[in-house]
C-alpha positions in Angstrom: -0.3 -0.2 -0.5 1.4 3.5 -1.1 1.9 5.8 1.8 -0.4 8.8 2.3 0.1 11.9 0.9 1.5 14.3 3.0 -1.0 17.1 4.0 -0.6 20.4 1.6 1.6 23.2 2.2 -0.2 26.5 3.4 0.3 28.9 0.5 2.0 32.0 1.9 -1.1 34.2 2.4 -3.2 31.7 4.3 0.2 31.4 6.8 0.5 35.3 6.7 -3.1 35.4 7.6 -2.7 33.1 10.9 0.3 34.5 12.1 -1.4 37.8 11.8 -3.9 37.3 14.3 -1.5 36.3 17.0 -1.9 38.3 20.0 1.5 41.0 20.9 0.7 40.9 24.0 2.5 37.6 24.5 5.3 38.0 22.2 6.6 34.6 22.8 3.7 33.5 20.5 5.1 34.7 17.4 8.2 33.6 18.0 7.3 30.3 18.1 5.5 30.2 15.3 8.4 31.3 13.2 10.2 28.4 14.4 7.8 25.9 12.8 9.6 26.0 9.3 11.7 28.1 7.5 9.5 29.3 5.0 6.8 30.3 8.4 10.6 31.9 9.8 10.8 34.4 6.7 7.2 35.6 6.9 7.2 36.2 10.4 10.5 38.7 9.6 9.0 40.4 6.8 9.3 43.9 7.1 5.6 44.1 4.9 4.1 41.7 6.9 5.2 43.3 10.3 3.7 47.1 9.4 0.7 44.8 8.5 0.9 43.3 11.6 1.6 46.3 13.5 -1.7 47.8 11.8 -3.8 45.0 12.6 -3.2 44.9 16.4 -3.7 49.3 16.9 -1.7 49.6 19.8 1.4 48.0 21.5 1.2 45.6 24.5 2.5 46.4 27.9 5.8 44.1 28.0 6.7 44.9 31.4 7.8 48.1 33.7 11.3 49.6 34.8 11.8 50.9 38.1 14.9 52.7 40.5 15.2 52.1 43.7 17.2 55.1 44.9 20.4 53.6 45.6 23.5 55.2 44.2 24.8 51.8 43.2 22.0 50.7 40.6 20.4 51.4 37.9 16.8 51.1 36.3 15.7 47.3 36.8 13.3 46.0 34.3 10.3 43.8 35.3 8.5 42.2 32.5 5.2 41.2 32.2 5.2 38.6 29.3 7.2 35.2 28.8 9.2 36.4 26.2 10.9 39.6 27.0 13.1 42.3 25.1 15.8 42.8 28.1 16.8 41.2 31.1 15.6 42.2 34.2 18.9 44.1 35.0 17.8 46.3 32.6 19.9 49.2 31.7 23.8 48.5 31.4 26.4 51.4 31.2 29.7 49.5 31.5 31.5 52.9 30.6 30.8 53.9 34.1 30.3 52.1 37.3 30.6 55.0 39.6 26.8 56.8 39.1 24.2 54.9 38.3 21.3 55.9 35.8 17.3 56.9 36.9 14.8 55.9 34.6 12.5 59.2 34.3 10.1 58.2 31.5 9.1 56.0 29.2 7.5 56.4 26.5 6.7 55.8 22.5 9.1 52.6 23.0 11.8 54.6 24.6 13.4 55.3 27.9 14.5 58.4 29.3 17.4 58.1 31.7 19.2 60.4 33.8 22.6 60.4 35.2 24.3 63.2 38.0 24.4 66.6 36.3 21.3 66.5 34.1 23.0 64.5 31.4 20.2 62.7 29.9 20.0 59.3 27.6 17.3 58.0 25.2 17.1 54.5 25.1 15.6 51.8 22.8 15.5 48.3 24.8 14.0 46.8 21.7 16.6 48.0 18.8 19.8 48.8 22.0 20.1 52.3 20.4 21.1 54.9 23.0 21.3 58.5 22.1 23.0 60.9 24.9 21.8 64.2 24.8 23.7 67.7 25.2 24.2 68.9 29.1 21.6 71.3 30.3 22.5 74.9 30.6 19.8 74.9 33.8 20.4 73.7 37.3 17.6 72.0 38.2 16.8 71.3 41.7 17.4 67.2 41.8 14.2 66.2 43.3 12.4 69.1 41.8 11.4 68.1 38.0 9.7 66.1 36.0 11.0 65.1 32.4 9.0 63.1 29.6 9.9 61.7 26.4 7.5 61.4 23.6 7.8 61.0 19.8 7.7 63.9 17.1 6.0 62.5 14.1 2.6 64.1 13.7 0.2 61.7 13.6 2.1 58.9 14.5 -0.1 56.1 15.5 3.4 54.9 18.2 3.2 51.3 17.0 6.8 51.6 15.3 8.5 54.6 16.5 12.0 52.8 16.5 14.6 55.1 14.8 12.3 58.3 14.3 12.3 61.6 15.6 11.8 62.3 19.5 11.7 65.3 21.9 12.7 65.5 25.6 10.6 68.4 27.6 12.3 68.9 31.0 10.3 71.5 33.4 11.5 72.2 37.0 12.7 74.8 39.4 15.6 76.4 38.7 18.4 76.1 41.7 20.0 79.1 41.0 17.0 81.5 40.7 16.1 83.1 44.2 12.4 83.8 42.9 12.2 79.8 42.3 11.6 80.3 38.7 9.8 77.5 36.7 11.8 76.9 33.8 11.1 74.3 31.0 12.5 73.3 27.7 12.4 71.0 25.2 15.1 69.2 23.1 14.7 68.3 19.3 16.4 64.9 18.3 16.1 66.5 14.2 17.9 69.8 15.6 20.6 67.9 18.4 20.0 71.0 20.8 17.7 72.4 23.8 15.2 75.6 23.0 15.6 78.6 24.7 14.2 77.9 28.1 10.4 79.2 29.1 10.2 80.4 32.5 7.3 81.4 35.1 7.2 82.5 38.3 5.1 80.7 41.5 4.1 82.1 45.1 5.6 79.4 46.9 7.9 76.8 46.7 6.1 74.0 45.0 8.3 70.4 44.1 8.1 68.2 42.0 6.5 64.8 43.0 8.7 61.7 41.2 5.7 60.3 39.4 5.7 59.9 35.9 3.9 63.0 34.1 1.2 62.6 31.5 1.5 64.0 28.0 -1.8 65.1 25.9 -0.9 66.5 22.5 1.5 69.4 23.2 1.1 69.8 27.0 2.6 67.9 30.1 0.3 67.7 33.3 2.6 67.2 36.5 1.8 66.8 39.6 3.3 69.2 42.5 3.2 70.5 46.2 2.4 66.5 47.5 0.2 65.8 45.0 -2.5 68.4 45.6 -1.5 70.9 42.5 -0.8 70.1 38.6 1.6 72.1 36.4 0.4 72.2 32.8 3.1 73.4 30.5 2.3 73.9 26.4 5.7 73.2 24.8 4.4 74.7 21.8 2.5 77.9 22.4 5.0 77.9 25.8 2.7 78.8 28.3 2.5 77.7 32.4 -1.0 77.2 34.0 -2.0 75.4 38.0 -4.8 72.9 37.9 -6.1 72.5 41.9 -6.6 68.1 42.5 -9.6 67.2 44.6 -8.6 67.6 48.1 -9.2 63.8 49.2 -5.9 62.8 47.2 -2.2 63.1 48.2 0.4 61.1 47.2 -2.1 58.0 46.3 -3.1 59.3 42.5 -1.9 59.5 39.2 -2.4 61.8 36.4 -3.3 60.3 32.3 -4.6 60.7 29.5 -8.1 59.3 29.1 -9.5 57.4 26.1 -11.6 60.8 25.0 -8.5 62.5 25.1 -9.1 64.7 28.6 -7.0 64.9 31.5 -7.7 61.8 34.0 -6.8 61.0 37.7 -7.0 58.0 38.9 -6.9 57.9 43.3 -6.9 55.2 46.2 -9.2 55.9 49.1 -9.5 53.3 51.5 -10.5 50.3 49.6 -11.8 52.1 46.5 -10.5 53.3 43.2 -11.6 56.4 41.5 -11.4 57.5 38.1 -12.1 61.2 37.7 -12.2 63.1 34.2 -11.4 67.1 33.9 -14.4 68.2 32.0 -16.3 71.3 31.3 -19.9 71.6 33.0 -22.6 73.2 31.0 -21.7 77.0 32.7 -18.2 76.4 30.8 -16.2 75.8 33.6 -13.7 73.2 33.8 -13.7 71.0 37.3 -13.4 67.7 37.9 -16.1 65.0 37.6 -15.7 61.3 39.5 -16.7 58.9 36.2 -15.9 55.4 37.8 -15.7 53.9 41.6 -14.0 50.3 41.6 -14.1 48.1 44.8 -9.9 46.6 45.1 -9.4 43.5 46.2 -8.1 42.8 50.1 -4.5 43.1 48.9 -4.6 46.4 47.5 -6.6 48.1 49.8 -3.2 49.2 51.4 -1.9 50.4 48.5 0.7 53.5 49.1 1.6 54.2 45.2 0.0 53.5 41.9 1.0 53.7 37.8 -0.8 53.8 34.8 -0.2 52.1 31.3 -1.8 54.3 28.8 -3.6 52.6 26.2 -3.6 49.2 27.4 -5.8 49.9 30.9 -3.4 48.2 33.1 -2.9 50.0 36.9 0.1 49.1 38.8 -0.1 49.5 42.7 2.3 49.3 45.4 1.5 47.7 48.8 3.3 46.0 51.4 3.7 42.6 50.1 4.8 43.7 46.7 3.8 45.3 43.2 0.8 44.2 41.5 -0.7 44.8 38.1 -4.3 45.1 37.9 -6.4 45.4 34.6 -9.0 47.8 34.3 -11.1 45.9 31.8 -10.8 42.3 33.5 -10.3 43.4 36.8 -7.5 40.8 36.7 -4.6 41.1 39.7 -0.9 39.7 39.2 2.1 40.5 41.3 4.9 41.5 39.3 7.6 41.8 42.2 8.5 41.4 45.4 10.3 45.2 46.0 8.7 47.8 47.8 11.4 50.5 48.0 11.5 52.2 44.3 10.3 55.3 43.5 8.2 54.9 41.1 7.3 52.5 38.2 7.3 53.1 34.5 5.5 51.3 32.2 7.3 50.2 28.8 4.9 49.5 26.1 5.9 48.6 22.6 5.8 45.6 19.7 8.5 43.0 20.5 8.4 41.3 16.7 11.3 38.8 15.2 12.6 41.5 13.5 13.4 43.7 16.6 15.5 41.7 18.6 18.6 43.8 21.2 21.4 41.6 21.0 
């Protein structure tokens, strides 16, 4: 009897349609599929297919978090939330300088903003391994009174594949050398390879900037100041500043974020409940905070003393006395990601991790 015929091979178009539907939130699945055979590897590594893959899934997934513990002997540590991680838990490593550690100040659009002593900044892409050191700032910011963000500089970008593209770095903080307690802000452009002329304003008292991650909405940077009681807004296109009061029930246990509708949002923990707020214009034309939702937390999160938020994927990260947890807003799923409790802040790293981008 003749042996049975082997099943017909799938044509490339059919394979591509199968691979296209593998969810990006667990990158290991696409990597495993690419190892089935050489034709599948060729398709999964093809630049045109991967552009389709990112466009099909639209938003990039959460890959993990960076955190610093505030020690001079340590550098940012990466805590993966997926099986296939773009880098080891050790995170950023600068073999050229062992004396000073690097502090992670922001993660956004696939990039990490790192700061060393004397206001030296590096923008790092953990997926490709590319690092770009920025020129030294002329402003002497107070060490613990500055907020800094990194963001894509391409207008209309969906931030699915920003690797290698132009970026901006925005710094807002108190000038240590100004007796009048000036707030100064400046913008670095990777295309111009230079910092802008600083914008400045005067505040009536000595506000300090919180260490929490700032919110970015369009051309506006929102930083919490004065122990979480106020927000400083800086528009880096219009070059203007303004102050916004926060609901008085929150101090340190809150985080600013961008809502799905593009408005400024606030998440705050009080007691055993997570409250979600939105900054909206009422019928009288006055902008005010409006509570949109209240979520009862599980017992283990009821004493969360610090929170963060991964915009675009709807995941909160909360620090408790027994470690750090992620809380998925849509499903309510809870997951422990770290035993540590001594970090400053957790910065979400959101990016596609596909076979064409492997950090070696």
